[in-house]
C-alpha positions in Angstrom: 0.0 0.0 0.1 0.8 3.8 -0.8 1.7 6.0 2.0 -0.6 8.8 2.3 2.3 11.6 0.8 3.2 9.4 -2.5 0.1 9.3 -3.4 0.1 10.7 -6.9 -2.4 13.7 -8.1 -4.3 12.4 -11.5 -4.7 15.0 -14.2 -8.8 14.8 -14.1 -11.3 15.4 -11.4 -13.7 13.4 -9.9 -17.3 14.5 -8.8 -17.5 17.9 -8.1 -14.1 18.8 -9.2 -12.8 17.1 -6.7 -9.2 15.7 -6.8 -8.7 12.4 -8.0 -5.5 10.2 -6.7 -3.9 7.0 -7.3 -1.9 4.6 -4.8 0.1 2.2 -6.9 3.9 0.9 -6.4 4.0 -0.1 -10.1 5.0 3.6 -12.0 4.4 1.2 -15.1 1.0 0.4 -14.4 -1.5 0.7 -16.6 -3.3 3.5 -14.6 0.1 5.1 -13.9 0.5 4.7 -17.9 -3.3 6.4 -18.7 -2.0 9.3 -16.5 1.5 10.1 -18.4 -0.5 9.9 -21.6 -3.0 12.7 -20.8 -1.0 14.7 -19.1 1.5 14.9 -22.3 -1.9 15.6 -24.3 -2.6 18.1 -21.8 0.7 20.0 -21.7 0.6 19.8 -26.0 -2.8 21.4 -25.6 -1.4 23.9 -23.2 1.0 25.0 -26.0 -0.5 24.6 -28.9 -3.1 27.1 -27.1 -0.6 29.7 -26.5 0.9 29.8 -30.4 -3.2 30.1 -30.7 -3.3 32.8 -28.0 0.0 35.1 -29.3 -2.5 34.5 -32.8 -5.3 35.9 -31.8 -3.9 39.0 -29.4 -1.8 40.2 -32.7 -4.9 39.8 -34.5 -6.5 43.1 -34.9 -9.8 42.1 -36.3 -10.6 39.5 -33.5 -13.1 41.1 -31.1 -14.4 40.6 -27.8 -15.8 37.1 -28.1 -12.8 35.6 -29.6 -10.7 36.7 -26.4 -13.1 35.8 -24.6 -13.2 32.1 -26.0 -9.3 32.4 -25.8 -9.6 33.1 -22.3 -11.6 30.4 -21.4 -9.9 28.1 -23.2 -6.6 29.2 -21.7 -8.1 29.4 -18.2 -8.5 25.2 -18.4 -5.3 24.7 -20.3 -3.5 26.4 -17.1 -5.5 24.6 -14.6 -4.1 21.1 -15.8 -0.8 22.6 -16.1 -0.7 22.6 -13.3 -2.6 19.6 -11.8 0.7 18.3 -13.6 3.0 20.5 -12.3 1.9 19.5 -9.0 1.3 16.0 -9.6 5.1 16.0 -10.9 6.3 18.3 -8.4 4.8 15.4 -5.4 6.2 12.7 -7.8 9.8 14.7 -7.4 9.9 14.9 -3.5 9.1 11.3 -3.0 11.5 10.1 -5.2 14.0 12.1 -3.8 12.8 13.1 -0.6 16.6 14.0 1.2 17.2 16.5 -2.1 17.7 19.9 -1.6 
């Protein structure tokens, strides 16, 4: 059984937006690989949105609705990227607990 501080924060939310955690000793198991793949997709999406943001903000023809949609999409991507960073930070802390 995995200790409480070794639970992996998963890149999706549960009911009511609550965080989901994985308890496993197998970092190559199905759920770990699934989480890794979803994190990769989320990071790729954030990268594409960043490019879209530069284009939209540089476009003088972009209207308020375009900017509002972009802000909504960027907010979701930022939420995902923060979750990935938090999860990976926890994984690093568990794998290298004495490193300062």
